[in-house]
A tleap script that builds the chain and sets N, CA, C and O, in Angstrom:
source leaprc.protein.ff14SB
mol = sequence {
  NMET PRO ALA LEU ARG TRP GLN VAL PHE GLN
  ARG ASP ASN TRP LYS CYS LEU SER CYS GLY
  ARG ASN SER GLU SER GLY ALA ILE LEU HIE
  VAL ASP HIE ILE ILE PRO ARG SER LYS GLY
  GLY LEU ASN HIE LEU ASP ASN TYR GLN THR
  LEU CYS GLU THR CYS ASN ILE GLY LYS SER
  ASN LYS ASP SER THR ASN LEU ARG LYS ARG
  ILE CILE
}
set mol.1.N position { 63.842 -193.209 -276.309 }
set mol.1.CA position { 64.459 -194.245 -277.094 }
set mol.1.C position { 65.581 -193.721 -277.996 }
set mol.1.O position { 66.255 -194.551 -278.606 }
set mol.2.N position { 65.835 -192.432 -278.130 }
set mol.2.CA position { 66.893 -191.958 -279.036 }
set mol.2.C position { 68.248 -192.620 -278.793 }
set mol.2.O position { 68.913 -193.003 -279.755 }
set mol.3.N position { 68.676 -192.767 -277.550 }
set mol.3.CA position { 69.975 -193.382 -277.287 }
set mol.3.C position { 69.977 -194.838 -277.735 }
set mol.3.O position { 70.985 -195.323 -278.251 }
set mol.4.N position { 68.884 -195.528 -277.549 }
set mol.4.CA position { 68.779 -196.925 -277.963 }
set mol.4.C position { 68.821 -197.046 -279.488 }
set mol.4.O position { 69.433 -197.973 -280.020 }
set mol.5.N position { 68.174 -196.113 -280.190 }
set mol.5.CA position { 68.211 -196.123 -281.662 }
set mol.5.C position { 69.651 -196.040 -282.157 }
set mol.5.O position { 70.037 -196.779 -283.062 }
set mol.6.N position { 70.448 -195.148 -281.571 }
set mol.6.CA position { 71.852 -195.016 -281.979 }
set mol.6.C position { 72.618 -196.301 -281.711 }
set mol.6.O position { 73.472 -196.697 -282.504 }
set mol.7.N position { 72.315 -196.951 -280.594 }
set mol.7.CA position { 72.977 -198.218 -280.282 }
set mol.7.C position { 72.659 -199.280 -281.338 }
set mol.7.O position { 73.537 -200.042 -281.742 }
set mol.8.N position { 71.417 -199.325 -281.777 }
set mol.8.CA position { 71.018 -200.296 -282.805 }
set mol.8.C position { 71.738 -199.987 -284.115 }
set mol.8.O position { 72.310 -200.883 -284.735 }
set mol.9.N position { 71.712 -198.727 -284.537 }
set mol.9.CA position { 72.389 -198.344 -285.781 }
set mol.9.C position { 73.882 -198.663 -285.716 }
set mol.9.O position { 74.442 -199.200 -286.671 }
set mol.10.N position { 74.519 -198.341 -284.612 }
set mol.10.CA position { 75.951 -198.628 -284.470 }
set mol.10.C position { 76.220 -200.125 -284.518 }
set mol.10.O position { 77.115 -200.574 -285.234 }
set mol.11.N position { 75.458 -200.892 -283.767 }
set mol.11.CA position { 75.642 -202.346 -283.744 }
set mol.11.C position { 75.494 -202.948 -285.136 }
set mol.11.O position { 76.226 -203.869 -285.499 }
set mol.12.N position { 74.546 -202.428 -285.918 }
set mol.12.CA position { 74.258 -202.961 -287.246 }
set mol.12.C position { 75.051 -202.254 -288.349 }
set mol.12.O position { 74.735 -202.378 -289.532 }
set mol.13.N position { 76.078 -201.516 -287.946 }
set mol.13.CA position { 76.980 -200.840 -288.896 }
set mol.13.C position { 76.261 -199.887 -289.846 }
set mol.13.O position { 76.661 -199.729 -291.000 }
set mol.14.N position { 75.204 -199.259 -289.357 }
set mol.14.CA position { 74.494 -198.227 -290.111 }
set mol.14.C position { 74.051 -198.714 -291.484 }
set mol.14.O position { 74.112 -197.967 -292.460 }
set mol.15.N position { 73.598 -199.989 -291.564 }
set mol.15.CA position { 73.098 -200.500 -292.841 }
set mol.15.C position { 71.910 -201.424 -292.595 }
set mol.15.O position { 71.751 -201.997 -291.517 }
set mol.16.N position { 71.089 -201.549 -293.624 }
set mol.16.CA position { 69.927 -202.431 -293.575 }
set mol.16.C position { 70.412 -203.876 -293.513 }
set mol.16.O position { 71.232 -204.299 -294.327 }
set mol.17.N position { 69.905 -204.620 -292.551 }
set mol.17.CA position { 70.324 -206.004 -292.403 }
set mol.17.C position { 69.663 -206.924 -293.421 }
set mol.17.O position { 70.027 -208.096 -293.525 }
set mol.18.N position { 68.704 -206.410 -294.164 }
set mol.18.CA position { 68.058 -207.224 -295.188 }
set mol.18.C position { 68.747 -207.062 -296.539 }
set mol.18.O position { 69.130 -208.053 -297.161 }
set mol.19.N position { 68.908 -205.829 -296.994 }
set mol.19.CA position { 69.453 -205.602 -298.339 }
set mol.19.C position { 70.866 -205.032 -298.330 }
set mol.19.O position { 71.525 -205.005 -299.369 }
set mol.20.N position { 71.343 -204.576 -297.172 }
set mol.20.CA position { 72.705 -204.055 -297.069 }
set mol.20.C position { 72.871 -202.590 -297.432 }
set mol.20.O position { 73.977 -202.054 -297.348 }
set mol.21.N position { 71.790 -201.934 -297.833 }
set mol.21.CA position { 71.899 -200.519 -298.201 }
set mol.21.C position { 72.115 -199.660 -296.956 }
set mol.21.O position { 71.752 -200.043 -295.844 }
set mol.22.N position { 72.715 -198.487 -297.173 }
set mol.22.CA position { 72.917 -197.527 -296.088 }
set mol.22.C position { 72.497 -196.155 -296.565 }
set mol.22.O position { 72.046 -195.997 -297.699 }
set mol.23.N position { 72.643 -195.165 -295.707 }
set mol.23.CA position { 72.196 -193.813 -296.074 }
set mol.23.C position { 73.026 -193.239 -297.223 }
set mol.23.O position { 72.526 -192.413 -297.986 }
set mol.24.N position { 74.272 -193.660 -297.357 }
set mol.24.CA position { 75.097 -193.183 -298.469 }
set mol.24.C position { 74.560 -193.669 -299.812 }
set mol.24.O position { 74.786 -193.027 -300.838 }
set mol.25.N position { 73.856 -194.792 -299.813 }
set mol.25.CA position { 73.262 -195.299 -301.053 }
set mol.25.C position { 71.809 -194.846 -301.201 }
set mol.25.O position { 71.084 -195.334 -302.068 }
set mol.26.N position { 71.395 -193.915 -300.352 }
set mol.26.CA position { 70.069 -193.324 -300.460 }
set mol.26.C position { 69.001 -193.961 -299.600 }
set mol.26.O position { 67.839 -193.561 -299.675 }
set mol.27.N position { 69.354 -194.935 -298.789 }
set mol.27.CA position { 68.364 -195.605 -297.942 }
set mol.27.C position { 68.010 -194.756 -296.734 }
set mol.27.O position { 68.868 -194.083 -296.164 }
set mol.28.N position { 66.757 -194.792 -296.352 }
set mol.28.CA position { 66.294 -194.190 -295.109 }
set mol.28.C position { 66.224 -195.332 -294.109 }
set mol.28.O position { 65.464 -196.283 -294.298 }
set mol.29.N position { 67.009 -195.243 -293.051 }
set mol.29.CA position { 67.105 -196.337 -292.092 }
set mol.29.C position { 66.079 -196.212 -290.979 }
set mol.29.O position { 65.804 -195.121 -290.478 }
set mol.30.N position { 65.522 -197.350 -290.608 }
set mol.30.CA position { 64.554 -197.447 -289.523 }
set mol.30.C position { 65.070 -198.446 -288.495 }
set mol.30.O position { 65.836 -199.350 -288.826 }
set mol.31.N position { 64.649 -198.278 -287.259 }
set mol.31.CA position { 64.878 -199.293 -286.238 }
set mol.31.C position { 63.569 -200.077 -286.153 }
set mol.31.O position { 62.500 -199.512 -285.922 }
set mol.32.N position { 63.680 -201.381 -286.342 }
set mol.32.CA position { 62.522 -202.251 -286.437 }
set mol.32.C position { 62.532 -203.286 -285.325 }
set mol.32.O position { 63.590 -203.770 -284.923 }
set mol.33.N position { 61.354 -203.620 -284.835 }
set mol.33.CA position { 61.224 -204.725 -283.881 }
set mol.33.C position { 61.337 -206.036 -284.652 }
set mol.33.O position { 60.631 -206.219 -285.644 }
set mol.34.N position { 62.197 -206.945 -284.229 }
set mol.34.CA position { 62.303 -208.254 -284.859 }
set mol.34.C position { 61.013 -209.024 -284.616 }
set mol.34.O position { 60.395 -209.525 -285.556 }
set mol.35.N position { 60.612 -209.117 -283.371 }
set mol.35.CA position { 59.297 -209.668 -283.024 }
set mol.35.C position { 58.408 -208.463 -282.742 }
set mol.35.O position { 58.647 -207.732 -281.781 }
set mol.36.N position { 57.382 -208.247 -283.568 }
set mol.36.CA position { 56.538 -207.059 -283.390 }
set mol.36.C position { 55.943 -206.974 -281.983 }
set mol.36.O position { 55.652 -207.985 -281.344 }
set mol.37.N position { 55.777 -205.755 -281.535 }
set mol.37.CA position { 55.173 -205.556 -280.214 }
set mol.37.C position { 53.785 -206.171 -280.152 }
set mol.37.O position { 53.372 -206.669 -279.105 }
set mol.38.N position { 53.060 -206.141 -281.268 }
set mol.38.CA position { 51.711 -206.713 -281.300 }
set mol.38.C position { 51.729 -208.226 -281.099 }
set mol.38.O position { 50.697 -208.827 -280.801 }
set mol.39.N position { 52.898 -208.843 -281.262 }
set mol.39.CA position { 53.027 -210.290 -281.064 }
set mol.39.C position { 53.872 -210.608 -279.841 }
set mol.39.O position { 54.406 -211.710 -279.714 }
set mol.40.N position { 53.991 -209.632 -278.939 }
set mol.40.CA position { 54.691 -209.861 -277.680 }
set mol.40.C position { 56.146 -209.437 -277.660 }
set mol.40.O position { 56.833 -209.661 -276.663 }
set mol.41.N position { 56.637 -208.830 -278.736 }
set mol.41.CA position { 58.022 -208.372 -278.781 }
set mol.41.C position { 58.274 -207.252 -277.782 }
set mol.41.O position { 57.410 -206.409 -277.544 }
set mol.42.N position { 59.460 -207.256 -277.207 }
set mol.42.CA position { 59.807 -206.272 -276.188 }
set mol.42.C position { 60.608 -205.109 -276.767 }
set mol.42.O position { 61.225 -205.233 -277.825 }
set mol.43.N position { 60.590 -203.993 -276.070 }
set mol.43.CA position { 61.415 -202.839 -276.423 }
set mol.43.C position { 62.784 -203.031 -275.787 }
set mol.43.O position { 63.106 -202.406 -274.776 }
set mol.44.N position { 63.573 -203.893 -276.385 }
set mol.44.CA position { 64.882 -204.241 -275.851 }
set mol.44.C position { 65.866 -204.331 -277.010 }
set mol.44.O position { 65.492 -204.716 -278.117 }
set mol.45.N position { 67.104 -203.982 -276.762 }
set mol.45.CA position { 68.134 -203.949 -277.805 }
set mol.45.C position { 68.173 -205.235 -278.619 }
set mol.45.O position { 68.342 -205.185 -279.837 }
set mol.46.N position { 68.020 -206.378 -277.976 }
set mol.46.CA position { 68.080 -207.660 -278.688 }
set mol.46.C position { 66.896 -207.890 -279.618 }
set mol.46.O position { 66.940 -208.786 -280.461 }
set mol.47.N position { 65.851 -207.103 -279.480 }
set mol.47.CA position { 64.666 -207.262 -280.327 }
set mol.47.C position { 64.592 -206.183 -281.401 }
set mol.47.O position { 63.552 -206.025 -282.041 }
set mol.48.N position { 65.656 -205.452 -281.605 }
set mol.48.CA position { 65.684 -204.413 -282.632 }
set mol.48.C position { 66.675 -204.774 -283.716 }
set mol.48.O position { 67.674 -205.450 -283.470 }
set mol.49.N position { 66.381 -204.307 -284.928 }
set mol.49.CA position { 67.288 -204.459 -286.049 }
set mol.49.C position { 67.166 -203.222 -286.925 }
set mol.49.O position { 66.156 -202.520 -286.886 }
set mol.50.N position { 68.195 -202.961 -287.710 }
set mol.50.CA position { 68.170 -201.852 -288.652 }
set mol.50.C position { 67.672 -202.366 -289.993 }
set mol.50.O position { 68.227 -203.305 -290.563 }
set mol.51.N position { 66.611 -201.729 -290.486 }
set mol.51.CA position { 66.100 -202.019 -291.819 }
set mol.51.C position { 65.932 -200.704 -292.558 }
set mol.51.O position { 65.667 -199.669 -291.947 }
set mol.52.N position { 66.088 -200.747 -293.883 }
set mol.52.CA position { 65.787 -199.549 -294.659 }
set mol.52.C position { 64.261 -199.426 -294.749 }
set mol.52.O position { 63.529 -200.371 -294.454 }
set mol.53.N position { 63.813 -198.271 -295.151 }
set mol.53.CA position { 62.377 -198.021 -295.218 }
set mol.53.C position { 61.675 -199.043 -296.112 }
set mol.53.O position { 60.601 -199.531 -295.761 }
set mol.54.N position { 62.261 -199.369 -297.249 }
set mol.54.CA position { 61.648 -200.316 -298.184 }
set mol.54.C position { 61.503 -201.703 -297.562 }
set mol.54.O position { 60.437 -202.313 -297.641 }
set mol.55.N position { 62.570 -202.200 -296.946 }
set mol.55.CA position { 62.515 -203.532 -296.329 }
set mol.55.C position { 61.593 -203.548 -295.115 }
set mol.55.O position { 60.900 -204.537 -294.875 }
set mol.56.N position { 61.582 -202.473 -294.359 }
set mol.56.CA position { 60.719 -202.405 -293.179 }
set mol.56.C position { 59.252 -202.409 -293.582 }
set mol.56.O position { 58.443 -203.097 -292.960 }
set mol.57.N position { 58.900 -201.655 -294.608 }
set mol.57.CA position { 57.513 -201.635 -295.072 }
set mol.57.C position { 57.139 -203.005 -295.624 }
set mol.57.O position { 56.018 -203.470 -295.416 }
set mol.58.N position { 58.060 -203.651 -296.322 }
set mol.58.CA position { 57.802 -204.982 -296.864 }
set mol.58.C position { 57.606 -206.028 -295.787 }
set mol.58.O position { 56.863 -206.991 -295.976 }
set mol.59.N position { 58.270 -205.842 -294.659 }
set mol.59.CA position { 58.157 -206.788 -293.549 }
set mol.59.C position { 56.774 -206.727 -292.921 }
set mol.59.O position { 56.239 -207.751 -292.497 }
set mol.60.N position { 56.201 -205.551 -292.858 }
set mol.60.CA position { 54.890 -205.324 -292.262 }
set mol.60.C position { 54.887 -205.769 -290.799 }
set mol.60.O position { 55.740 -205.336 -290.024 }
set mol.61.N position { 53.958 -206.611 -290.419 }
set mol.61.CA position { 53.812 -207.026 -289.022 }
set mol.61.C position { 54.226 -208.487 -288.850 }
set mol.61.O position { 53.687 -209.197 -288.001 }
set mol.62.N position { 55.177 -208.924 -289.652 }
set mol.62.CA position { 55.636 -210.310 -289.585 }
set mol.62.C position { 56.834 -210.407 -288.659 }
set mol.62.O position { 57.568 -209.435 -288.473 }
set mol.63.N position { 57.027 -211.574 -288.084 }
set mol.63.CA position { 58.183 -211.769 -287.213 }
set mol.63.C position { 59.166 -212.772 -287.812 }
set mol.63.O position { 60.025 -213.294 -287.101 }
set mol.64.N position { 59.050 -213.044 -289.102 }
set mol.64.CA position { 59.895 -214.052 -289.734 }
set mol.64.C position { 61.186 -213.478 -290.315 }
set mol.64.O position { 61.935 -214.203 -290.970 }
set mol.65.N position { 61.460 -212.202 -290.091 }
set mol.65.CA position { 62.666 -211.605 -290.665 }
set mol.65.C position { 63.704 -211.331 -289.599 }
set mol.65.O position { 64.240 -210.225 -289.529 }
set mol.66.N position { 63.989 -212.289 -288.791 }
set mol.66.CA position { 65.018 -212.104 -287.762 }
set mol.66.C position { 66.365 -212.066 -288.460 }
set mol.66.O position { 67.180 -212.981 -288.337 }
set mol.67.N position { 66.575 -210.989 -289.190 }
set mol.67.CA position { 67.713 -210.876 -290.089 }
set mol.67.C position { 69.042 -210.775 -289.376 }
set mol.67.O position { 70.045 -211.321 -289.835 }
set mol.68.N position { 69.051 -210.080 -288.257 }
set mol.68.CA position { 70.307 -209.872 -287.552 }
set mol.68.C position { 70.942 -211.212 -287.196 }
set mol.68.O position { 72.157 -211.369 -287.318 }
set mol.69.N position { 70.158 -212.156 -286.770 }
set mol.69.CA position { 70.700 -213.452 -286.376 }
set mol.69.C position { 71.168 -214.247 -287.580 }
set mol.69.O position { 72.067 -215.077 -287.448 }
set mol.70.N position { 70.578 -214.017 -288.770 }
set mol.70.CA position { 70.998 -214.738 -289.955 }
set mol.70.C position { 72.283 -214.170 -290.529 }
set mol.70.O position { 73.104 -214.927 -291.048 }
set mol.71.N position { 72.482 -212.871 -290.455 }
set mol.71.CA position { 73.623 -212.230 -291.091 }
set mol.71.C position { 74.861 -212.273 -290.217 }
set mol.71.O position { 75.965 -212.491 -290.717 }
set mol.72.N position { 74.697 -212.071 -288.936 }
set mol.72.CA position { 75.856 -211.984 -288.049 }
set mol.72.C position { 76.366 -213.361 -287.703 }
set mol.72.O position { 77.341 -213.490 -286.963 }
savepdb mol mol.pdb
quit
């Protein structure tokens, strides 16, 4: 999945789609499933989003943060 992770980060401009922070502002970026795998989400580019560690932990196992579609 390393190549796919880079694609997600590039597509999302290397920033958290929830709070807008990036690594330059001290954020640790994660690639997150929009629809969790436990709820049927697929390992596909369209189901990934960039979130910082804080926002990703806050999201937990919820699928209500389809942030990429709201921001773009």
